[in-house]
C-alpha positions in Angstrom: 198.0 122.7 38.8 196.5 123.2 35.4 197.6 120.0 33.7 195.5 116.9 33.6 197.1 114.4 35.9 195.7 111.3 34.2 196.6 112.6 30.8 200.2 113.2 31.9 200.5 109.7 33.3 199.0 107.9 30.3 200.9 110.1 27.8 204.1 109.1 29.5 203.2 105.4 29.5 202.1 105.5 25.9 205.3 107.3 24.8 207.8 105.4 26.8 206.6 101.9 25.9 207.9 102.6 22.3 211.3 103.9 23.3 214.5 101.8 23.1 217.0 104.3 24.3 218.0 105.4 27.8 218.4 109.0 26.9 215.0 109.1 25.2 213.4 107.7 28.3 215.2 110.2 30.5 214.1 113.1 28.3 210.5 111.9 28.4 210.6 111.5 32.2 212.1 115.0 32.6 209.3 116.4 30.5 206.6 114.6 32.5 207.9 115.3 36.0 208.4 119.0 35.3 204.7 119.3 35.0 204.5 118.2 38.6 207.1 120.8 39.7 210.2 118.6 39.8 213.5 119.4 38.2 215.5 116.2 38.8 215.1 112.4 39.2 217.1 109.3 40.0 216.4 105.6 39.5 218.7 103.2 41.3 219.0 99.9 42.9 220.2 99.8 46.5 223.8 98.7 47.4 224.7 96.6 50.4 226.5 98.3 53.3 230.0 99.2 52.2 229.2 99.0 48.5 229.4 101.9 46.1 226.1 103.2 44.6 227.5 103.8 41.1 227.0 100.3 39.6 223.5 100.2 40.9 222.4 103.5 39.4 220.1 102.9 36.5 219.2 106.3 35.2 220.3 109.7 36.5 218.5 113.0 36.0 220.8 114.7 38.6 223.3 117.4 37.8 226.6 115.7 37.2 228.3 117.6 40.1 225.7 116.4 42.5 225.9 112.8 41.2 229.7 112.8 41.5 229.6 114.2 45.1 226.8 111.9 46.2 228.4 108.7 44.8 232.0 109.7 45.7 231.1 110.4 49.3 228.9 107.3 49.7 226.0 109.5 50.7 223.6 106.6 49.9 224.6 105.0 53.2 223.8 108.1 55.2 220.9 109.6 53.3 217.7 109.8 55.4 215.5 109.4 52.3 217.2 106.1 51.4 217.0 105.0 55.0 213.3 105.6 55.1 212.9 103.7 51.8 213.9 100.5 53.6 211.2 101.0 56.2 208.2 101.5 54.0 206.5 100.2 50.9 204.5 103.3 50.1 205.7 106.5 48.3 206.6 109.4 50.6 207.8 113.0 50.5 211.3 113.9 51.7 209.8 116.0 54.4 207.9 112.9 55.7 211.1 110.9 55.7 213.0 113.6 57.6 210.3 114.1 60.2 210.0 110.3 60.8 213.1 110.3 62.9 215.7 112.7 64.3 218.4 113.4 61.8 222.1 113.3 62.6 224.5 115.9 61.5 225.7 113.9 58.4 222.1 113.2 57.3 221.2 116.8 57.7 224.2 117.9 55.7 223.2 115.7 52.8 219.8 117.3 52.7 221.3 120.8 52.9 223.7 120.1 50.1 221.0 118.8 47.9 219.3 122.2 48.0 222.4 123.7 46.3 221.2 121.7 43.2 217.6 122.7 43.3 216.4 119.7 45.4 214.9 121.2 48.5 211.9 118.9 48.5 211.1 115.6 46.8 209.0 112.6 46.4 210.3 109.0 46.5 208.8 105.7 45.4 210.2 102.4 46.7 210.1 99.7 44.1 209.3 96.2 45.3 209.6 92.9 43.5 208.6 89.4 44.7 212.0 89.3 46.3 211.5 92.5 48.4 212.8 96.0 48.0 214.7 96.2 44.7 215.0 99.8 43.7 214.1 103.4 44.4 212.8 106.2 42.1 213.2 109.7 43.5 212.1 113.1 42.2 213.5 116.4 43.5 212.6 120.1 43.2 212.4 123.4 45.0 208.9 123.6 46.3 206.6 120.6 46.0 202.9 120.4 46.9 201.2 117.2 45.7 197.6 116.2 45.9 196.7 112.5 46.6 195.9 112.1 42.9 199.3 113.5 41.9 201.1 111.2 44.3 199.2 108.3 42.8 200.1 109.4 39.2 203.8 109.8 40.2 203.7 106.4 41.8 202.6 104.9 38.5 205.1 106.9 36.4 207.9 105.8 38.7 207.0 102.1 38.5 206.7 102.3 34.7 209.9 104.2 34.2 211.9 101.7 36.3 210.3 98.8 34.5 211.2 100.1 31.1 214.8 100.9 32.1 215.2 97.4 33.6 213.8 95.9 30.4 216.4 97.7 28.3 219.2 96.6 30.6 218.2 93.0 30.7 216.7 92.8 27.1 214.3 90.3 28.5 211.4 89.8 26.3 208.4 89.0 28.5 205.8 90.4 26.1 205.7 87.6 23.6 203.7 84.4 23.1 205.5 82.7 26.0 203.7 85.0 28.5 200.6 83.6 30.1 197.7 85.7 28.8 195.1 87.3 31.0 191.7 85.7 30.9 188.9 87.9 29.7 187.7 88.4 33.2 191.2 89.2 34.5 191.7 91.7 31.8 188.3 93.3 32.5 189.1 93.6 36.2 192.6 95.1 35.5 191.1 97.6 33.1 188.7 98.8 35.8 191.5 98.8 38.4 193.5 101.1 36.0 190.5 103.4 36.0 190.8 103.7 39.7 187.9 101.5 40.8 188.0 99.6 44.1 187.3 95.9 44.2 183.8 96.6 45.5 183.1 99.0 42.6 184.5 96.6 40.0 182.2 93.9 41.4 179.1 96.2 41.1 180.1 97.1 37.5 180.9 93.5 36.4 178.3 91.6 38.4 181.0 89.7 40.3 181.5 89.3 44.0 184.2 91.4 45.7 186.1 88.2 46.6 186.0 87.0 42.9 187.3 90.4 41.7 190.1 90.1 44.3 190.9 86.6 43.0 191.1 87.8 39.4 193.4 90.6 40.3 195.6 88.3 42.3 195.9 85.9 39.4 196.7 88.8 37.0 199.3 90.2 39.5 201.0 86.8 39.5 201.2 86.7 35.7 203.0 90.0 35.5 205.0 89.7 38.7 203.3 92.6 40.5 202.9 92.9 44.3 200.4 95.8 44.4 197.7 97.5 42.4 200.0 100.2 41.0 202.5 97.7 39.8 199.8 95.5 38.3 198.5 98.4 36.2 202.0 99.6 35.2 203.2 96.1 34.2 200.0 95.3 32.4 200.4 98.5 30.4 204.1 97.9 29.7 203.5 94.3 28.6 200.6 95.5 26.4 198.1 93.3 28.1 195.8 96.3 28.5 195.8 99.7 26.7 
């Protein structure tokens, strides 16, 4: 693709951090994911068996007819993509989810019906909190081919979009003086982490041991409530601890 992956990701982060409206965030997310070849998205929590999806849906970038059909028929409890989300903590393509196990007739029908709305292929990001799997962000389109760097960028975009929507819903201010600040070393390590450096590389750059870098990143993760590197960077950006 001709676009700069890193530029797309940080442009989205920089823009969305200032938005206070769901529709504005949805429009910005649409604009960003189109550059990766996607035409739709959904951000939702996961209902318990027997529960309706509708109250859990946080932001819909689906066509209204598909949303109504999916929710009205409780497809969430039969969807092979959703089922795969509960078995992994890493982002995956829909093809990977469907090939991981044999699909039943109902699961296959859901995937076939999605193609009627331009969602033949997709990419899904499970969102984990300290309490476990909390939400899913999914992108759909006709033909999707993603490089490892594009998958990484979409992972970050998904985490950040979900985080901003949750912030608007809860109106929880975790960016003020009450937040425990990063130490200078923690901030330095997180900045290099955001630049894609490994712990070993950060250690070489900063003169710290790899274990010390790991400890600083672990402390920083605890301060922002992150459980992996992508969440650490996304939350640090959202909370304006790094820029």
